[in-house]
C-alpha positions in Angstrom: -12.4 -179.1 1.4 -13.7 -180.0 4.9 -16.0 -177.0 4.7 -17.6 -178.1 1.4 -18.0 -181.8 2.4 -19.1 -180.9 5.9 -21.6 -178.3 4.6 -23.0 -180.8 2.1 -23.8 -183.3 4.8 -25.2 -180.6 7.1 -27.5 -179.4 4.3 -28.6 -183.0 3.4 -29.1 -183.8 7.0 -31.2 -180.8 7.8 -33.4 -181.4 4.7 -34.1 -184.9 5.9 -34.6 -183.9 9.5 -37.2 -181.3 8.5 -39.4 -184.1 7.0 -38.5 -187.4 8.7 -41.6 -189.2 7.6 -40.8 -188.4 3.9 -37.3 -189.7 4.6 -38.8 -192.9 6.2 -40.8 -193.4 3.0 -37.6 -193.0 1.0 -35.9 -195.6 3.2 -38.8 -197.9 2.8 -38.7 -197.7 -1.0 -35.4 -199.6 -0.8 -37.2 -202.6 0.7 -34.2 -203.6 2.8 -35.4 -203.0 6.4 -38.8 -203.3 8.0 -40.9 -200.1 8.3 -40.4 -199.6 12.1 -36.6 -199.7 11.6 -36.8 -197.3 8.6 -38.8 -194.8 10.7 -36.2 -195.0 13.5 -33.4 -194.5 11.0 -35.3 -191.6 9.5 -35.3 -189.8 12.8 -31.7 -190.7 13.7 -29.6 -190.6 10.5 -30.2 -187.0 9.5 -28.9 -185.8 12.9 -25.9 -188.1 12.6 -25.1 -186.5 9.2 -25.4 -183.0 10.7 -23.1 -183.9 13.6 -20.5 -185.5 11.3 -20.7 -182.4 9.0 -20.1 -180.2 12.0 -17.2 -182.3 13.1 -15.6 -181.8 9.7 -16.1 -178.1 9.7 -15.0 -177.5 13.3 -12.2 -180.1 13.0 -13.3 -181.7 16.3 -13.5 -185.4 16.2 -12.9 -185.0 12.5 -11.6 -188.5 11.8 -14.5 -190.1 13.6 -16.9 -188.1 11.6 -15.2 -188.9 8.3 -15.2 -192.6 9.1 -18.9 -192.6 9.9 -19.7 -190.7 6.7 -17.6 -193.1 4.6 -19.6 -196.0 6.1 -22.9 -194.3 5.5 -22.1 -193.3 2.0 -20.8 -196.8 1.2 -24.0 -198.4 2.5 -26.1 -196.0 0.5 -24.2 -196.7 -2.7 -24.5 -200.5 -2.1 -28.2 -200.2 -1.3 -28.8 -198.1 -4.4 -27.0 -200.6 -6.7 -28.9 -203.5 -5.1 -32.3 -201.7 -5.4 -31.6 -201.0 -9.1 -30.6 -204.6 -9.7 -33.9 -205.7 -8.1 -35.8 -203.4 -10.5 -36.9 -201.0 -7.8 -37.6 -197.4 -9.1 -36.2 -195.3 -6.3 -35.3 -191.6 -6.0 -32.7 -190.6 -3.5 -34.2 -187.3 -2.2 -31.0 -186.7 -0.2 -30.7 -183.2 -1.4 -34.4 -182.3 -1.7 -35.9 -181.4 -5.0 -32.6 -180.7 -6.6 -31.5 -184.3 -6.7 -34.9 -185.6 -7.7 -34.3 -185.1 -11.4 -30.9 -186.9 -11.5 -30.7 -190.2 -13.3 -29.5 -193.3 -11.6 -26.1 -192.8 -13.2 -26.1 -189.2 -12.1 -26.9 -190.3 -8.5 -24.1 -192.9 -8.5 -21.6 -190.4 -10.0 -22.5 -187.9 -7.3 -22.3 -190.5 -4.5 -18.9 -191.8 -5.8 -17.6 -188.2 -6.0 -18.7 -187.6 -2.3 -17.1 -190.9 -1.3 -13.9 -190.0 -3.1 -13.8 -186.6 -1.3 -14.3 -188.3 2.0 -11.5 -190.8 1.3 -9.1 -187.9 0.3 -9.9 -186.2 3.6 -9.3 -189.4 5.6 -6.0 -190.0 3.9 -4.9 -186.4 4.4 -5.9 -186.5 8.0 -3.9 -189.7 8.5 -0.7 -188.2 7.0 1.8 -187.3 9.7 2.3 -183.6 9.9 5.5 -181.9 11.1 4.5 -180.2 14.4 7.7 -178.3 15.0 10.5 -177.7 12.6 13.9 -179.2 13.6 15.8 -177.1 16.0 19.1 -175.7 15.0 22.3 -177.1 16.5 23.0 -173.6 17.9 20.0 -173.7 20.3 20.7 -177.1 21.9 
């Protein structure tokens, strides 16, 4: 599952990194941060998503990548709900043109599914694993 979730964030990050000004406009549509902060976030966040996705796939610094992605996804869900409650008509654009035609409920369902997958990965990473099986009494 790490490959799917990691690949999803790499894909989304690369799409946004290829057109950072479009992503800055998407951030500005939420009307939560000033323009100059939104532009900086548009240049920074896509690469953070890509690096966290790579961490999941390579299993290097995986827990840190998972925690960052949970925070980013949670902030995005909260910002989407607040924007909808304020009557703002926003489109995510996180996955390019494919996600442009999803309804608000569809976006939320997708975001909550991604958040659930991230939480499953965190809880499975935190489970203690048996490194070595118990040794037999004969080999002591």
